[in-house]
C-alpha positions, 0 to 999 in steps of 0.5 A: 499500500502506498496512499492513503485517505487524508483530508486536504486543502488547497484554497482557503475557505468555509469548512467544506473548502476540505476534501478527503482524498487518496494521497502518498503515505509520508516517508519518515526521515531517520529520526521519525517513525510512522503512526498509523492514526486512529483518532484526530483532535479538532481544535480551533486552530484547524478552523482558523487554518481552514478558512486562512483568517484572521487574514493576519495568518497569511502574512506570517507564513502560512500561505497566502491563497491556501495553506502551504501543508495541505494536509490539515490536522495536528492532534492524533493517537495512533499505533507506531508502525512495525512497534505497535506501540500505542501513542499520542501526539501532534505532528502536522497532517495529522487528519491522515491514516498515516503521519510521519513524527519526530520519535521524540515527539511522541508520548506513551498512551496508557492501555486504558486510554482510548484513541478518542479521549487520547486524540483530545489531550494535545492541542487543546489540553496543552493550551489549558496546562500552559495557561494555568501554569502562567497565572500561578493560581495559588489554593484558595485563588478566585478564578474565573475562566470565560468559555469554561465549556470550550475545547480549552476552557472545561481543561482550564476549570479542571486544572486550575481546580486541582491547583486550588483554585475556587473557580467560577466558570462562564458559559451557556446555561445549557453547559452549566452543569458540565461546568460545574461537574467539572469542578466549577464552584459557580456557574455564571451564564452569559446569555442571561448574565453580563459578568463585567456587570457583577461588581466582584473581582478575581484573583485570576481570569482566563480568557478562552472565549475572545470576545470581551475588550482587554481594559474591561477584563482589567476592571475586574481582575485584582490590582496584583491579579493574573489575566491570560489571554488565550486566543480571540475572535472579536477583532474582525478577520484582519487580526482576530484576537491576535491584537488582544494578545500582544497589546497584553505583552506589552501592557504587563511591563507597566502594570502591577497585574500580571497579563499574559497574551498565550501563544502556546506551544506544544511539547511532549513534556506538556502531552506526558505530563496532561496524560499522568493527570490524566491516570490520577484522575485529575482531569478528563477530556470531555467529548462532544461528537466523534466524526468519521474522516469523511465528515471532517468538514462538518466536525470543523464547521461544529468547532467553528459555530461555537457549540462544542462541549469539550471536544470534537474529534475524528476516526480513521 
């Protein structure tokens, strides 16, 4: 067998720009192994790269008319060809039957960690882990998580709780029970209540929703509190949330508040830590929907619409 099914894209556009076609199986380099992909996680980054929005992404080297890399996907769980080792990790081109990955970038997958849950840990889980770490949460801190039921947010609620934070989660009312189950002491339904108008102050704010002004968030943060910005959608198609991320970094230099514009980076050490936290029962991926590979466009559309409770995963 020399070819495989893969999700490809030649031009930016709506999720319908994604297609499943036969492409050559990648040939691993000397420091790589070939992994047979069982499942692949879908995250907001997949939607952004599919649509080419914000447009600033195109100017920083990802391609002007279409992505330079034709095969979509990053997070995956699978089996190493030749050895049968069960692994998870992240690599370009994960929405395919096979992906070539550096052996050092792979994380062993426990036998009782299923492929669907395993594919949900990289990207979103790592982003949440790095956000909570950057926030420096201490025992008893009042922690506000915006977008608490989303792919990153539902991990952030659990990780902040594990750090001893007293978490308030912001989500729609339909997702409130889930957020409480994940450890939040309190849930605010953003469809009926403006969290900015409650007159309350938090020690830590982790914003995974990306639609509130930076200045407004700082006004409900304690004078020495931490605000971590994770992405954002509110600034429109040109810059998206990149402006808020950059502004947080600049203001941090002159503020008593700790302001972080998080740019997460995938690495095996953090993925390994998440697996360890899963084994301890401190974190669990919540799976919203599982799609077959042929319906990847529907999975990406679902993420882009903001309807998902937790993670969306594609099976091969």
